N, C-alpha and C positions, 0 to 999 in steps of 0.2 A: 518475342512477338507478343503484342498486347491482345487480350481478350476483353470483351465488354460484358458487363453485367448491369442490369437495371435494378435500382432500389426504389420502388414506388412507396410513397409516403402516405400517411393518414393524417387525420386531424391532430394537431399538437397544441401545446401550451405556448402562448405568446410571451416573449421576454428572453432574457439572456442569463444563463449561468454557465460559465466556462467550467471545465473540469468534467462534467458529465451530463448535465441536464439544463433545462431552461430556468429562467428566473422563477417562473412557476407560481407567481402570486395570483394570477387570474387565468382561468381556463377559458379559451375562446376557440372558435373554428378558424382554421387557416387553410389557405389554398394548398392542396397536396403537391409535393415536389416529386419529380422524377430525376433521380441522381444515378449517373452511370460512371463507375470508375473503370479505368483501363487496368486490367490485371497483368502483373508481370510474372515471368517464369521463375522457377527456382534457379539460383545461380548454378552454372555448369562448369565454367572455366575457373582456374585459380584466381585470375584477375577479377572475375565477378564475385567470387567468394570473399575476396579481401576488400571489396568495395561496398559502399552503401548503395543499394539499388532501390529506387523509388518510382512509383507510377508518375507519369508526367502530364496526365490529362484527365479531366472529368467533364461530363456533360450534365448540365443542370437545366431541366425543362427544355431540352433540345439545343441549348447553347453550349458550345465547346469552350472550355477554359484550360489554359496551361497552368498547372499548379507546381509540381516539382517540390524540391526541398531546399530550405535555406538554413545553413548552420549559423547560429547566433553566437555561440561561445564554446570553447573547449577548455578543459582543465589545464592549468599551467599558463594560460594567457594572462597578461597584465593589463590593468586598467585602473587609473586613479591611484597608483602606488600600491595596489592590492594584487594578489595572485589568485585567480579563480580556483577555489578548492583548497587553498592553503589552510591548515589547521592551526589553532592557537590554544594557549594554555589558560589557566584559571584567571590570569590577569590580562588576557587578550594579547599576550606577547606571542609572535609567530614561533612555531615549533620548527626544528630542523632535524634532518637525518644525521647519522653518525659522521657523514662526510661533509656536513655543513650545508648541504643543499636543502631547499625548502621541503617541508613535510606536506605533501599534497595528496589529497584523497582522489586519486585518479584511476585506481583499479589495477594498475600493472606493477606498481612498485610500493604499495602500501606496506609500511613496516609491520603493521598488525596482521598481515597475511590474509586480509579479508577478501581481496579480489573484487572489491566494490568500487564505488566512485560516485560521481554525480548520479542521482537517482531521479529527481523530479524537479520541475520548476513551474511556477504559476505566473500568469500574466494578469496584473491587477490594474484596474482603471480608477485612478484617484487624482484629485486636484487638476483635472484636465490633462493628465499625463498617463503614460503607460510605464509600469514598473515590472521588473522580472525578479522574482524571489526564488532562489535556488537552494536546495538542501542536498547534503552529501552523506552517503551511507557508509561511513567508517566508524570504528569503535569510538573515536572522538568525533562527534558530529560537528557540522559547520553549516552556517547559513550565509548567503551573500545576496545583496540587492543591487540592481542596476536599473537605470532608465532605458527604455526602448524608444527608438524613433520609427515612425511609420510613414511610408510614402503615401501621400493622399491620393495619388492617381492609380497606383498599382497595389497598394496594401503591403508592399514589401517591408519587413521588419529588420532592424539592425540595433545593435547595442550602442548607446550614446557614449562617446569617449568621455573619460573623466568623471564617470558617475558611479562606478562600482564601490560598494561599501560592505564591510564585514558586519554582520549582525551578531552582537554579543549575546551569549547565553549564560554569562557568569553568575547572574543573580538567581539562576535556576539550576545551578550545579553543573552547567555545561550540557552538551547534547550527546546523543548516543544513537548510532546506527539509524539515521533518518532514512526511512524507506519512501513509500508513496505518499501522496497528498492530493489536495484539491483546492480550488478557489471557492470560497464560500459565497452565498448569495449577497453578503454584505461586503464583498470585495476585500477579504482577508485571505491569507494563506494558512491552511490547516494542514499540519504535517503529522509526523509519526516518529516513535522510537521503537525499534524492533529488537527482538531477541534479548530482553533483559535477563540478567543472570538469576538463577534460583537462590534467593536469599537464605534459604534453609541451609545450603551448603556452607555458608560462612559460619554458621553455628557449629557445624560438625567438625570441620578440620582447619578452619581459618583461611581456606582458599576458595576460589570460585572457578573461573574458567578463563581462557585467553580473551574472550570478548570483554570481560570485565577488567581483567588484569591490565589491559592496554590503556585504560583510562589513567593509570599511574603517570603516563606521559603528560596528561592534562593537569593532574593535581600536584605532581612532583613527589608526592608521598601518598600511597594508596590508603593509608590510615585516615586520611582526611575525607575519604569517600565512603559512600554507603550504597549497596546495590539497589536500595529503594529510591535512589536519586533518578533512576532511569526506567523507562517502560511506559511513558506517558504520551500525551498529545499536545504538541506545541502549536501555538497560533501566532502569526505575525500580521500586525496591522500597520498601516502607514498613516501618519497624522497629517494635519493640514499644512505643515511645513516640510513634508516629504521625508520625515524621520521614521525609521522602523521602530515599532514597539513589539517586544517579544514577551510571551508568557507561556507557561505550561498549565494545561488543564488536568488536574488530578482526579476530577470527578468522572472522567471517562474511563477510569479504571487503569490498573497496571497489568498489561499483557504484552504480547508480541505484536504491537500495532503495525499492520501492513497499511491500512487505510481507514480513516474516519470519514464517512460520507454523509453530508448534510442533506436531508430531505426537503421538499418544497415548503413545508410548514416552518422551516428555519428553527425548529426545536428538536426534531427527531434525528438522531445520528446513528448509523450502522457502523460497526467496527469489526473488521476482519482480524483474525488472530493467526499469524503465520508460524507454523511449526507442526509437530507431531502430537496428537492427542490434545487438541486445543478446542476452544469454544467459539461461538458466534454471539456477538454482543450488540445490545441496543441501548442508547442513552436518550432520555427525554429531558430537555432543559426546562427549567421553571419559566423562563422567559425567552421569547424569540430573539435570535441573534446574540444570545448571551450564554456561553457554554460554561459559566463559572459555578452553576448550581443546578442540580437535577437528580434524577433517579437512573440507576443502571440496571439492566436486565440481561439475562442469558437465555439463549434459545434451547428448547428441548425438541429433539427430533423423534417423532413417532412414525416409524417406518410403515410404508404402504406397498412399495414395490422395489424391484432391483434392476429393472431395465434402464439402459442408457444413463448410468450413474445413480439410479435410484430415485425414489420419491418418498415424501413424508408430509405429514401434518406438522406444523410448527406452532408451539406455544411458548410463552415467555414467563420466565421465573424472575421475580423482583429480588434484587440483591441488596439494595440500600439507597438511601438519599444522603447527599452531603453537599457541602460547598468546597470550592478550591481552598479557601482559607482554613477550613477545618482540617483538611488532609495535610496541607502544607504545615500547619502548626504541629501535627504529629511528627512530621518528617524533620522539622527544623524548629524545635520549641523555643530556642533563644533568638530566633531570627538573625542568625549569624552564620552565613554560608561558609561551609568548610570546617566547622567545629565538630561535625559528625556526632552529635549527641541525640539524634532522633531515634525513632522506633526501630526495633529489630524483629526478626522472624519469631524468636522465642518470647517476645512480648505479646504476640498475637495468637500463636497456635502451638499445640503440643503434638508430637508424633510418638506413636507406640509401635512396638514390634508386632507383626501379625502372629496369630496363634498357629500352631503346627498344621492345622487344616486350611490355613489361608484366611480364616475369618479374623475379625478384629475384636479386641477386648471390649467389654461393656463400656458404653459411653463414648466410643470412638466411631467415626464414620469411615466406611471403606470406600475409597475413591481411586480412580485411575485417570491421571492427567499427563502432562509432559514429563512429570517426575515419576510416572508409572504408579504401580500400586502402593498406596499409603494408608495407614490407619491414623486418623487425624481428628482433632477436635479444637474448637475455638475456646480460648480462655474467657472466663466470665467478663462480660462488659466490653469485649473487643470485637463484636460483630461488625461494627462500622469499619473498623480498621481492616478486618478480614475482607470485607466486600471490595475495598478499594486498593489495598496493598497486595492482597493475595486473591485477586479477582477470579482467576481460573480455578484454583482449589476450592474457593468458597462456592462458586457456581456448581461444581461437582457435588459438594456436600448438600446443596439445596435441590439436587435432582436434575439439573440441567445437563446437556450433552457436552462432553469434553473428549470427543473421539474424531474430530475433523482433522484433516491432513493438509497442511500448507494452503490455508485460505489466503487469497491474494486480493485482486482488485474488486471494487464494487461500483455499479452504476445504476441508473434509473431511467426507465422509459415512462415518461409522465403520461403520454397519451393512453397507455394501456395499464397504468398502475402496476408496473412490473419491475422489480429489482433484479439485478443480475450479480452473481458472485462467482468468481473464478476459483476453482479448486485445482491446484497444480497437479495433484495426484489423488487418486482414490486408492488409499493404501493404509496399512498399519491399523490404527483404531477404527478406520472405516470398513475394514474387513471383519470377518467373524472368527475370532481367535486364530488369526493367521498373520503372516508376514510375506508379502509378495506372492500370495497364492498358496503358500505352504503353512501347515499347522504350526502355530506358535501362540503361547498364552500371554506374553508380555504386555500386549497393548489393550487387552480386555480384562485381564485378571483383576478381580476385586471391584470392577466398575459396573456400569449399567448395561453395557453392550447394546446401546440403542441402535447403532448403525451396523448393518450386516450386508455388505455389498461385495460383488466380484472385484478383484484387483484390476486396476487400470493405471499403469505407470504414466500414461500420456495425459491423464487428467480430464476434467469435465467442467463446463460452464453451466451453472445452475440458475434457474429463474425462481423468484419468490413473488407471488401475488400479494399485494398489500391492501388493507382495508381503508376506510375513510379516515382513520387515524394514523395511517402510514405504518401500521403494524403488519409484518409479514405473517401470513396464515398457512403457507405451505412452502415446499421446496422440491424442485424436480429438475433433473438433468435435461438440457436442451441441445447440447453439443459436446461430444466426447471425441478425444483423440483415439487413433487406432494403432495399437502396438503391432510391430512387424519384426521379423528376424532382421538383425542388423545387416544392412546392405553394404555394398562395396565402398560407399562414401562415408559410412558410419552413422547413417540415420536409423533410429530404432522406433520411430513413430512415422506413420505414413506421410509422405511428402505433401499430399493433397488434403491433409487435415491438420488440426491443431496439435501442438505438443507442449505440455506444461504451461497452460494459460496463466498469465500473470495480471498485468493491469488491463482494465477494460473501460470503455467509454461508449456512450450512446449518442448517435446523431439524432437530435430530437425531431427533426422535420421528416424523418424517414423511418424505415424499419431496420436501420443499419446499426449493428453492434460491432464495435471495433475491438479487436483482441490482440494484445501484445504478448509475446512468448518470453519466458525465461527458461531455456531448455538446453540440455546437452544431447538431446535425442533427435534434434535436427542439426545438421552441420551449420546452417545459418539460421538464426532466429528470425521470425517473421512477424509483421503486423498484418492482421487479416481484417477484411470487412465481411461481415456475415449478415445476410438478409434473413431475419428471424421468421418472416412469413414464407418466403420461397425456399428456405433452407439452402441458400446458395452461398458458397464460401469463396472469396477471392483474395489473392495475395496483393497487398498494397505496397509493402516495404520489406526488404531483407537487410539485416545488419551485416557488417563485416565479421569475419571469423572471430569467435571468442566473445562477442558482444551480446548482451541482453537488449531487448527492445522495451525499455521502460518508459513510463510517463506518457502513453498515448491518451491525451485528454482533449476533448472537443471544446472549442471556443466559438460560439455561434455568432456573436456580434461584437467585434472589437472595432468600433468606429465604422461599422458597415461591412466589415470583412470577417470571414470565418477562417479558423486555423485549427489544425490538428498538431498538437505538440508531441514530440518524440525525443527521447534521450537514447543515444547510442552509448551504452554503459560498458566499461572495461573491455574494449576491443583488444584483439591481439596486437602486439608490437609490430607484427609483420603486415598489418592491415594498412589501408590508406589513412586511417586515423592515428597510426603510430602509437597505439596504446592509450590515447587520451579519450576520456569520456566527453561527449559533446551534446549540447542542447540545440535543438532545431525545431522548425515547423514545416509541415506540409501545407501548402497554400501560398497566397491568399485565395480563399473561395469567395465567390460573389453570388448573391441571390439566394442564400440559404436561410434567410430569416423567415 
């Protein structure tokens, strides 16, 4: 049974920026919209749990529209001689499984055991055409591009036959765990590389971890690789001939990039860092629409309160300025991909054993990051390398906060100058010398202990107010999930609230924040619409069993139509998706400009 909720809008910025906000070059008054989504119930039967459930109607300024969901493409589908999600090696030769079948990043049969798959896709408007750029979150990353066709009368989208192309990353050492992304204001796809391996471990015992070790399938010989090849921000542009151009931006720092989000000035970029004891980062480019040079900053949390996920003042610690070319030259000094003669951890930093009382020897900084307590110092003259190759460690050394837990999506409400960041859990370093509510020193030992909050395994979405330079000045929880005793269905967070918020996007014409889940504490993951003024939360989509709801990004004006993109990632093989990750859109919407 559908329920209706009204989303009243306020003045907004005129223009278009898919992904999360408007084009935002010029601020102007706009007619307020009244948007009402039909809310769906939580799946009850096994058939409903195994299926994709989507709201089918929206009312915009009193006019009813049928929206529903359109699947564009699923992993394993063939187009133009390519297989959607198939991984390739350093020579762009397709990889195969042991039985000779294609090695596809689809989430249910990944040899690397990642349980990931298609994570995000962008819709780009170039050359009078629509392009779909997709990224895949396996240890060996992949990008594909296709053209889209759009019905001029209905706005319905479909993939154009014979257009899918593999986007090579071989000139940039291949890809790695591509997570969330966005469409930039200049119509490019800005991606991510998540969970880079700790390069220090290679110095200690010659091994790293399964995330890194699986790139041997890409290289053929792991000795050709370097852990510093991964953990960066890729960008894909499309030239006037319809060809994709791929680069990696090293100046946005090396961390566990969940999402790099471009602000309306087209220079400021916020970067979430997914993991335990991580930071929140900001990059300011030297030139608008050019992310190849600039300065990176790390946030410092100065706590003010503990209610509803906590609140704090935010200040920014400058880490360093560089160009992509400078950092690339350190990584690959002979400009010969695969010779692996670039920088190593012990070229940059030194580690010492802590004293018996837990303090650090003279000359060493005491920090706590995703590697937990370390006594560390930068070698003379290696500060720039530290800022960009060891961004999180260097941020901690400079006094920034590295205690956040699983930072996920970012979006921006231009009308109210408010940034939103999803925190999947309030846990570990965000607690006060605790783990899941019980005393434990691991996550704060030797660090600053800036964040001291009650444990919430269901997570919180935070708001950050920004100033006229788009710098966040504070941070405070606006919506938290509610833990419950596990019910008969297996839910551990209240069904009428969020659970482990992941990607987020803001409908700029209204007060609507869209939140996608990546959770095991709801039996079915949900995409929610939340009215930030009325505090009303409604269920818009539920995924099949086993699937995350990734990539909810708002496209305000694609040839006059609006779309909400959604990826159904790694559903169960028992679901209607049969284990294949799929890309789709809710819409088309009309009248939302």
